[in-house]
C-alpha positions as CSV (number, residue, x, y, z in Angstrom):
1,M,50.3,8.8,-28.9
2,K,53.4,9.8,-31.1
3,L,54.8,7.5,-33.5
4,S,58.7,7.0,-34.0
5,N,60.3,8.0,-37.3
6,T,60.6,4.2,-38.0
7,E,57.1,3.8,-37.6
8,L,56.3,6.7,-39.6
9,K,58.4,5.0,-42.3
10,N,56.7,1.9,-42.4
11,I,53.0,3.3,-42.9
12,K,51.7,2.5,-46.5
13,A,49.5,4.8,-48.4
14,G,46.3,3.5,-49.7
15,A,46.8,4.8,-53.5
16,T,46.4,1.9,-55.4
17,I,45.0,1.4,-58.9
18,S,41.5,-0.6,-59.1
19,A,39.6,-2.1,-61.7
20,T,36.8,0.7,-61.0
21,L,39.4,3.4,-61.7
22,I,40.6,1.8,-64.9
23,N,37.0,1.1,-66.0
24,S,36.1,4.8,-65.4
25,L,39.1,6.3,-67.2
26,I,38.5,3.7,-70.0
27,K,34.7,4.7,-70.3
28,G,35.8,8.7,-70.5
29,I,38.1,8.4,-73.1
30,N,35.7,6.4,-75.2
31,S,33.1,9.0,-74.7
32,F,35.4,11.7,-75.6
33,L,36.5,9.5,-79.0
34,D,32.7,9.1,-79.6
35,I,32.4,12.9,-79.5
36,G,35.0,13.6,-81.7
37,R,33.8,11.0,-84.2
38,Y,30.2,12.6,-84.0
39,L,31.5,16.1,-84.3
40,G,33.7,15.1,-87.2
41,S,31.0,13.0,-88.9
42,S,28.4,16.4,-88.5
43,I,31.1,18.6,-90.0
44,R,32.1,16.3,-93.1
45,R,28.1,16.1,-93.6
46,M,27.6,19.9,-93.6
47,V,30.7,20.4,-96.0
48,S,29.4,17.9,-98.6
49,G,26.1,19.1,-98.5
50,N,24.7,15.7,-97.2
51,T,22.3,17.2,-94.4
52,C,18.7,16.3,-94.0
53,P,16.6,19.6,-95.4
54,L,14.4,21.6,-92.8
55,K,11.0,21.7,-93.3
């Protein structure tokens, strides 16, 4: 079964932004920011000499 050009132009794609997509993007951004905070904190502690001594 072939569709006419006008029928093809009326087809709507299913690309919508859902709450699940937004939630996963926010979690990904927060994880990225947390990694940056932890890395920056550990570098600052090593530079200032405030690390726990190894036994």
